[in-house]
Structures are given as structure tokens and as C-alpha cells.
N, C-alpha and C positions, 0 to 999 in steps of 0.2 A: 171319591174319585169324581162325581159332579160337581161338588165343592172344588177340590183341584183344577179343575177344567174352567170353572168362574173366577177362581184367583188368578190363573195364566192369564187370561182375558183381558180382565181388569187391569194388571199388570203390562201387559203389550199395550191398551190404552193408554195408558199415562204415558208410557215410553213413547208412543207416537205424540202424543200431544207435545210433551217436552223438546222432541226433535222439528216438531212445526214450530215452537216457539223459538228455538235456537234457531231458527232457518234451514234446517237440516231437511229440505222437502225430500228430497230423493229416498231418505233411511224412512221418513214417516210414511211416505208414500207404500213403502213395504212395511212397515206395521199394519197401515191400514188393509192393506191386501189381505193379508195373514188373518186379520180380524173380521174380513168378508167372508173368506171363508168360513169363519166358525160360526157366524151369527146369520148364514144363508136361512136357515128356519127360524129365525126369529126377526121378523117382520116389526115388532115394536122399538127394537134397538138398531136395526140396518140401514135405516134413512140417516138416522146422527152418523154414522161411518160416511154415508158416501158424500153426505155434506162435507164431510172434516177431509175428507178425500179428494173432494171436488175443488176446496181451497188450496191443499196441496198442492193441486197440478196446474191451480191457477198462477199460483206463485212461481211456480217451477216454468211457468209460461208455455204447458202442455192444455193449450186451450179448448182443444177438440174433445180431449178427456177428460176436461171439466165441464162441458156441455153435458156429456154424457152422464156422468154421476150427478149432477145437479137435477137434471130432467128426470132421471129415476126416482128423485128424492122429492122434487117439489108439489106433487099430489098427494104425496101420503097422508091420508086423515089423521095421525098425531103428531104433525107439524103444526105450531103456531103460527098466528100472523107474519110476526117479525122474521120468523125461521123460512117462511115460503117469500116471503119479499126480498133475503138475502139469497134464495135461490136463484129468484129471476133478475136481479140487478146484476148477478153473477156471469148468470149467461149472458145477459144483454151486455155485459161489459166485453166476454170473452167473445162473442160476436164482433163487437167494435173492432177487438184486437186481430181479428181474422179478415178485416174488412169488409164482413159483410152487413152493412149499414141496412138495408131490410129487414134482417131477423133481428138484428141489435136495438133498431129504435121500436121494434114489435115487444118485446122483451121489457126494456127499459120504459114505455109508456104504459105497458103494464102494470109496474110498477107503482104507479101514481095514482092507482086506484086504493093504496092500502092505507088506512089509518095510521102511519107510522112518522115520527118527530120529524120536524124541517131540516133536523141534523142528517138524519138519513137521508132525505130526499136532495137534499144540495148536489149533492155528487151526481144524482141522477139530471139532473136541469145541467149542470156541466157538462154533462158526456154528451146529452142530448144536445146539446148546443153546438158541441163541438162538430158532431156528426151532419147536424142538419146544413152548419158552415161549409163544410167538404162538397156537401151534396149539393150547396148552392141555392137552397131553400134559407136565403137569407132573414125572412120573416120571424120564420119558424125558431133561427139561430136565433135573432134577437131577443123573443119571446122568451126561450129558456134562458140565455145566460143572463139577462137583464132579473131573472128570478133567483138565479143562484147566485148571484152579486149582492143581492137583499139578504141572503140568509148567512154567506162568509161570512166569518169575523174578522175583527179589523187585522189582527194577527195572522190571519191565515191569507198572509200576501204574495205566496207564490199563487193563488187561485186568482188575487183580483187581477195579479198583473197579466195573466192569461187572458181574463176575461176581458179587459180593457183592450188588450192587442185583437181581440178577435170582433170587437163592438166597434173598434177604430177602423176596421178595414169593412165592414158593414156599412157604417156609415161613410167612408170612403167609395165604395161602390154607388154610394146613393147618392153621391154627389154633394152632401153634405159634409165641405171640408174643414168648416170652423169646429162642427161636433166632433167629428173624425179626429183633429189636430188637439181637443182638449183630452181625449182620451189616451191618445198617443204621449201627450206630455205629461198625463200623469205616470205614466212609465217611466216616463226619465227622470220625473219628482222622486217617485217613491222605491224605483229599482235599488236593492242593496249591491249590486254587484254589477262588474261593466257588459258582460254580457247579455244581462238583462235588459241595461239601459240600450243597448246597440237594438233592438225589436224596436223600442219606442222609436227611436231615430229614422228604423228603416222605415214604417210607416209615414214618418214626416216626410222623408225621401220620394213615396210615392205620391204625396202632395205637392211636393215643390216640381218634381215632373209633370204632372196634368197641370199644372198651374204657369208653364214653362219660367219657373225661376231657376235657370241655369246654373249660375253663380251659388247660388244656394243648395242647389243638387249637387255641384261638385264639392263643397265642403261638407256637406253632411254625407255623403258618401265615404269620402277619407275618413270624418270620423266614426263612422261604423268601421270600418277597417283597422281603426287604432284601437277600438275599443275592443273589437273580436276579432281575431286574425283568422277564425274558423267559420266564420259566419256561416251562417247555414244555407244562404244562396246568394253566395257571391257571384253566380251566374248575373243575376239581376242587378247586381251593385256596378258590375263591370258594362252592362248594356246602359244602365243609365247614364253613366261618364262617357261612352259614345254619342248618346243622344245629346248631350249637354256640349260635347267640343263639336258636334255637329253643327249645331244651332250656335256657337259661337265661333264657329270658322275656325277652329282653332285644330288644323289639320296634321300637325305633328302627333299632338297628342292622341287624336281620335285612329291616327294608324297604329299608334302603339297599343291602344286597348281593346282595338277589332282584332291586332293580332292573338291577343290576348286570347280573344272570345271564340276566334275561330280556334286555335289552338288545343282548347279545353273544352269547347261545347261545340263540336264540328257541327252535332245533330241536336242543339239546343234549343230551347221554347222560342228562341229570337232570330234564328236561321233566315228567317224571310227579311229580316232587315239586313242581312251582311251586302247583299248587292247595293243596298242603296248607298250604305256606309261607302263600299269600294267605290263606287261611282261618283262620290263626292270628293273621295281623295284624289280620284285619277283628272277630273275638271281642271 
């Protein structure tokens, strides 16, 4: 009877892993839940089930459930260093997805004390860099992103483009426009699709705006819209166009784009400028 039970457990474990590999995470979770019940008195094997169930929840975007299972597993005495590292990093990534920056940073920074290869740590530095950037800690963001940039291979283009985007804006906010421009131009040169290329031009648009190069600003905003008609920050593009037309005294164009800005973003980020634009049109 015991042998039959053991065989059933091994069979279900194999089924769970096959579902996981085929990305059928809901079915994998059901199988792991059954295994968890069968192994509740087996402390040697239960943590592995928790880890695999945690990964399944992570890919299913059940981040809180992922955290719950990996926290149960992470301190188990039978886990090796790599397993503990993986638990901590996935907990950190889950907290980042839940917008809990404080706990994300706590767990991700803890992983950096583990003796694992750089190939594992590059994702940690990348995620920490993004979090610090969002939190406004630009020196920390810069440090992490530069470390990540040195580890990612040439073939991991997607990550390099993202790192260049963040570093470009870090230098932009530090008023080092030449350095910022070098990162944005790197995106424009190396991006393999128009949507990614548009993000590089978006950085350039910020520089043109700050340097009051309004003719160039209009052209680059139009270029972004042509490259990606669903650009993620159209609000800023329309605002930049309003600014440019205001300073160039092209009031017919200003009226047109201000109307779009007010209609689509009545409570938008730039609403404090709406009256300034309207007064200029009315004068």
C-alpha cells in the first residue's frame, strides 16, 4: 500500500512539472496542492513542493500566494544556497509587482549576499535599479543599472535598451544632457523595432524641451507618433507640442493641441499649464 502511494506521489509530481513546463500553471497548482496534502508530514520533501508551487503562482501573477509559499520554504535547513537565493529573489520580484518597494528592496538586497554567479545577480541589479529609479533614488538606481549593464551579454538586447532608457533619464535629471543624449541615441541606433526606437526619441524630446529647441521638439514628437501611434505617454507628447507652439507663437496649432490635451486629460499631470496656454491664445 505504501509503495502504491509513493508511486502515485511520483506520478503526480511528474504531472505537475509537465504542466508547469507547458505553462499550464492553474493545473500545475492543483497538482502541487494535492502533493502538499500528501507530504504534510514529510519535512524533507515538502519545501520543494512549496518552491515549485510558488513559482507556478508567480507565473500566474498570484504574487501574494507566491510570497506565502516561498516564505515557508526559504529558511528550511535542507535548502541549498541556490534554492534559498531563488526563494528570496522571487519574493523580491513579487513584492515589486505588488508595488511594495520597501519589501522588494529588502529581499532583493538580501540576495546579493549569496555566493551565486553574476548571471543570477544581473536580474537583481536590474530590478533594484528600476525600483530605485521609480522611488527617486537616482544615485542608487544608477549604481545598480550600471552593474547590470556590465553583466548582461550583447545578445540580451532588450535589457540593454531598458538600462539605457533609465540611465538616459537619470543623466537628464542631473542636467548632463550630452551623457543623456548618448544613452538615448544608443537606443535609437540599436533598437530592432519602431516601438523601442520611439523610447529613445522620447528621451531626446525631453532634452530639446529643456534646451528650448522648439522646432526640433516638434519634429521629434511627430516622429515618435509616427513610430508608435500607441505610445505609452501621449500626454507628454501633446504637452511638449503645446509648449513648442506657445513659444513659437503658433496659436492656431496651440489651440488644436490644447483642445486635445484638455479633452483627453482633463485632470492630467500638466493641467496647471492649461490656463497659461488658454490665456496666450486669448491675448
